[in-house]
C-alpha positions as CSV (number, residue, x, y, z in Angstrom):
1,M,23.1,0.4,-6.6
2,S,23.2,3.9,-8.0
3,A,21.6,6.7,-6.0
4,D,18.7,6.8,-8.4
5,Q,18.1,3.0,-8.4
6,R,15.3,1.8,-6.2
7,V,14.3,-1.6,-4.8
8,V,10.6,-2.3,-5.7
9,V,8.6,-5.1,-4.2
10,I,5.5,-6.1,-6.1
11,T,2.9,-8.8,-5.3
12,G,0.9,-10.6,-8.0
13,V,3.7,-10.1,-10.5
14,S,3.2,-12.9,-13.0
15,R,0.5,-11.3,-15.2
16,G,-1.7,-8.2,-15.7
17,L,-0.7,-5.0,-14.0
18,G,1.9,-6.7,-11.8
19,R,3.8,-8.1,-14.8
20,A,3.5,-4.8,-16.6
21,M,4.9,-2.9,-13.6
22,A,7.8,-5.3,-13.2
23,D,8.8,-5.0,-16.8
24,R,8.6,-1.2,-16.7
25,F,10.4,-0.7,-13.4
26,I,13.2,-2.9,-14.7
27,A,13.4,-1.1,-18.0
28,L,13.9,2.1,-16.0
29,G,16.9,0.6,-14.2
30,H,15.3,-0.3,-10.9
31,R,15.6,-3.7,-9.1
32,V,12.4,-5.7,-8.6
33,A,11.4,-8.4,-6.2
34,G,8.1,-10.0,-7.2
35,C,5.9,-12.8,-6.1
36,A,3.0,-14.7,-7.5
37,R,1.2,-18.1,-7.2
38,S,1.9,-19.0,-10.8
39,R,5.1,-21.1,-10.9
40,S,5.3,-20.8,-14.7
41,G,5.0,-17.0,-14.6
42,V,7.6,-16.7,-11.9
43,E,10.0,-19.0,-13.8
44,E,9.5,-17.0,-17.0
45,L,10.4,-13.8,-15.2
46,G,13.5,-15.4,-13.7
47,K,14.7,-16.6,-17.1
48,I,14.2,-13.2,-18.7
49,Y,15.7,-11.0,-16.0
50,G,18.3,-13.2,-14.3
51,D,19.8,-12.8,-10.8
52,S,19.7,-9.0,-10.7
53,H,16.1,-9.3,-9.7
54,L,14.3,-11.8,-7.5
55,F,11.0,-13.6,-8.3
56,R,9.5,-16.3,-6.1
57,V,6.3,-18.4,-5.9
58,V,4.5,-17.1,-2.8
59,D,1.0,-17.5,-1.4
60,V,0.5,-14.0,0.0
61,S,-2.3,-15.3,2.3
62,N,0.2,-17.6,4.1
63,D,2.3,-16.0,6.9
64,E,5.2,-18.5,6.6
65,S,5.3,-18.2,2.8
66,V,5.5,-14.4,3.0
67,A,8.0,-14.4,5.9
68,A,10.4,-16.7,3.9
69,W,10.1,-14.5,0.8
70,A,10.6,-11.3,2.7
71,K,13.7,-12.7,4.4
72,D,15.1,-13.7,1.0
73,V,14.4,-10.2,-0.5
74,L,15.9,-8.4,2.5
75,D,19.0,-10.5,2.4
76,R,19.5,-10.1,-1.3
77,L,18.3,-6.6,-2.1
78,G,17.7,-4.9,1.2
79,P,14.5,-3.0,2.3
80,P,12.1,-1.9,-0.4
81,D,11.9,1.7,-1.4
82,L,8.5,1.0,-2.9
83,L,6.3,-1.8,-1.6
84,I,3.3,-2.4,-4.0
85,N,0.5,-4.6,-2.8
86,N,-1.1,-5.5,-6.1
87,A,-2.1,-9.2,-5.7
88,A,-5.9,-9.7,-5.6
89,L,-8.7,-12.1,-6.5
90,I,-12.2,-11.3,-7.8
91,N,-15.3,-13.4,-7.3
92,R,-17.1,-14.9,-10.1
93,N,-20.1,-12.8,-11.2
94,A,-22.8,-13.6,-8.7
95,R,-25.3,-12.0,-6.4
96,L,-24.0,-11.9,-2.8
97,W,-26.2,-14.6,-1.5
98,E,-25.1,-16.9,-4.3
99,V,-21.4,-16.6,-3.3
100,G,-20.2,-19.5,-1.2
101,P,-18.3,-19.0,2.0
102,D,-15.1,-20.6,0.7
103,E,-15.0,-18.1,-2.3
104,F,-15.7,-15.2,0.0
105,Q,-13.0,-16.2,2.5
106,A,-10.5,-16.6,-0.3
107,L,-10.9,-13.0,-1.3
108,L,-10.6,-11.8,2.3
109,R,-7.4,-13.9,2.8
110,V,-5.7,-12.6,-0.4
111,N,-7.1,-9.1,-0.9
112,I,-6.8,-8.0,2.8
113,G,-4.8,-10.6,4.5
114,G,-2.1,-10.6,1.9
115,I,-1.6,-6.8,2.4
116,H,-1.4,-7.3,6.1
117,L,1.3,-10.0,5.8
118,T,3.5,-8.1,3.4
119,I,3.3,-5.1,5.6
120,R,4.0,-7.3,8.6
121,H,7.2,-8.7,7.1
122,F,8.6,-5.8,5.1
123,V,7.7,-2.6,6.9
124,P,9.9,-3.2,10.0
125,S,13.0,-3.1,7.8
126,M,11.7,0.1,6.2
127,L,11.1,1.6,9.6
128,E,14.6,0.8,10.6
129,R,16.1,2.4,7.5
130,K,13.6,5.4,7.9
131,R,12.6,5.4,4.2
132,G,10.0,4.0,1.9
133,V,6.5,4.1,0.4
134,I,3.8,1.5,0.7
135,V,1.3,1.5,-2.1
136,N,-1.9,-0.6,-1.7
137,F,-3.9,-1.0,-4.9
138,S,-7.6,-0.4,-4.5
139,S,-10.1,-0.1,-7.3
140,Y,-13.0,2.0,-8.7
141,W,-15.0,-0.6,-6.8
142,G,-13.2,0.4,-3.6
143,R,-15.0,3.7,-3.7
144,S,-18.3,2.6,-5.2
145,G,-20.5,-0.5,-5.4
146,A,-21.6,-2.8,-8.3
147,A,-23.9,-5.7,-8.6
148,E,-22.4,-9.2,-8.7
149,V,-19.0,-8.2,-7.3
150,A,-20.0,-7.4,-3.7
151,P,-17.1,-9.5,-2.1
152,Y,-14.5,-7.8,-4.3
153,C,-16.0,-4.3,-3.5
154,A,-16.0,-5.1,0.2
155,T,-12.3,-6.0,0.2
156,K,-11.3,-3.0,-1.8
157,W,-13.3,-0.6,0.5
158,A,-11.3,-2.3,3.3
159,V,-8.1,-1.6,1.5
160,E,-9.0,2.1,1.6
161,G,-9.6,2.1,5.3
162,L,-6.7,-0.1,6.2
163,T,-4.3,2.3,4.3
164,Q,-5.6,5.4,5.9
165,A,-5.3,3.9,9.3
166,L,-1.7,2.6,8.5
167,A,-0.8,6.2,7.4
168,E,-1.7,7.4,10.9
169,E,0.7,4.9,12.4
170,L,3.8,5.5,10.3
171,P,6.6,7.8,11.4
172,P,7.3,11.0,9.3
173,D,9.9,9.1,7.2
174,L,7.4,6.7,5.6
175,A,4.2,6.9,3.7
176,A,1.2,4.7,2.9
177,V,-0.9,5.5,-0.2
178,V,-3.9,3.9,-1.7
179,V,-4.1,3.9,-5.5
180,N,-7.0,3.1,-7.8
181,P,-5.2,1.9,-10.9
182,G,-8.1,2.6,-13.2
183,I,-10.0,0.3,-15.6
184,I,-7.4,-1.8,-17.5
185,D,-7.9,-4.7,-20.0
186,T,-6.7,-7.6,-17.7
187,T,-7.8,-11.1,-17.2
188,M,-9.6,-10.0,-14.0
189,L,-11.5,-7.3,-15.9
190,R,-12.5,-9.8,-18.6
191,S,-13.9,-12.1,-16.0
192,C,-16.6,-9.6,-15.3
193,F,-16.7,-7.3,-18.4
194,G,-16.3,-10.0,-21.0
195,P,-15.3,-8.8,-24.5
196,Q,-16.0,-5.2,-23.5
197,A,-12.8,-5.2,-21.6
198,A,-10.9,-4.8,-24.9
199,A,-12.0,-1.2,-25.1
200,Y,-9.7,-0.3,-22.2
201,P,-5.9,0.3,-22.1
202,K,-3.6,-2.7,-22.1
203,P,-1.4,-3.2,-19.0
204,G,1.8,-2.3,-20.9
205,E,0.4,1.0,-22.1
206,W,-0.9,1.7,-18.6
207,A,2.5,1.0,-17.0
208,Q,4.3,3.4,-19.3
209,R,2.5,6.3,-17.7
210,V,1.7,4.9,-14.2
211,V,5.2,3.6,-13.1
212,P,6.7,7.1,-13.1
213,F,3.7,8.3,-11.1
214,L,4.3,5.5,-8.5
215,L,8.0,6.5,-8.4
216,S,7.0,10.1,-7.6
217,L,5.0,9.2,-4.5
218,G,6.5,10.3,-1.2
219,R,5.7,11.5,2.3
220,S,3.5,14.3,1.1
221,H,1.1,11.7,-0.2
222,N,0.7,9.8,3.1
223,G,-2.8,8.7,3.7
224,R,-4.2,10.0,0.4
225,S,-6.5,8.0,-1.9
226,L,-5.2,8.6,-5.4
227,T,-6.2,7.5,-8.9
228,A,-3.4,6.5,-11.3
229,P,-3.1,9.1,-14.1
230,W,-4.7,7.8,-17.3
231,S,-6.5,9.7,-20.0
232,D,-8.1,12.8,-18.5
233,R,-9.1,11.4,-15.1
234,P,-8.0,13.4,-12.1
235,E,-5.2,11.9,-10.0
236,D,-6.8,12.6,-6.7
237,D,-10.4,11.6,-5.8
């Protein structure tokens, strides 16, 4: 690896923002390890990018699955310079009392539990090396509420608090940052916005600007709640 090349670990990499970030990080010369539940999406990435990168089918809500993936990544690529927790689910549009317990628990397991497990299995190696940034993706709905997405809002508010607490626990060499990626035309957005989602930026456009922003994050950003730069929105809420 060159001095400028970084190891970037991304969850939820098979589509949407995760896929756009993987493509852009690789285009900029970095090595990417990504995971997703979609076998077809993971296999496609493997065929495109070959053995220089590592893509695996992983259930981020399963401790054994994340542990095995982390071991594979650490053995092949070493500790991540940038650990991006992007994987998330959103509930179907429904009032809170209409959401069943299984659906609610699924969001908790992936949106919060998945972040805990990736931190649990990757951060010790980052601590040992004394370098790295953890980026947990929040949402506009992690700082405000909206009807019919209460479970999603609850998990993203939790991401904000979890990240700020983690930032207090890290030594001076590491940083934990929460990032609101903005409103992007993804499958997830279309599930609640419908055709109106087309009015927002596409993931590839978004990644062109946001990936350099993510690469710029460091210790000075520890504990901050940031908004990814897009259009004229401020970066810091």
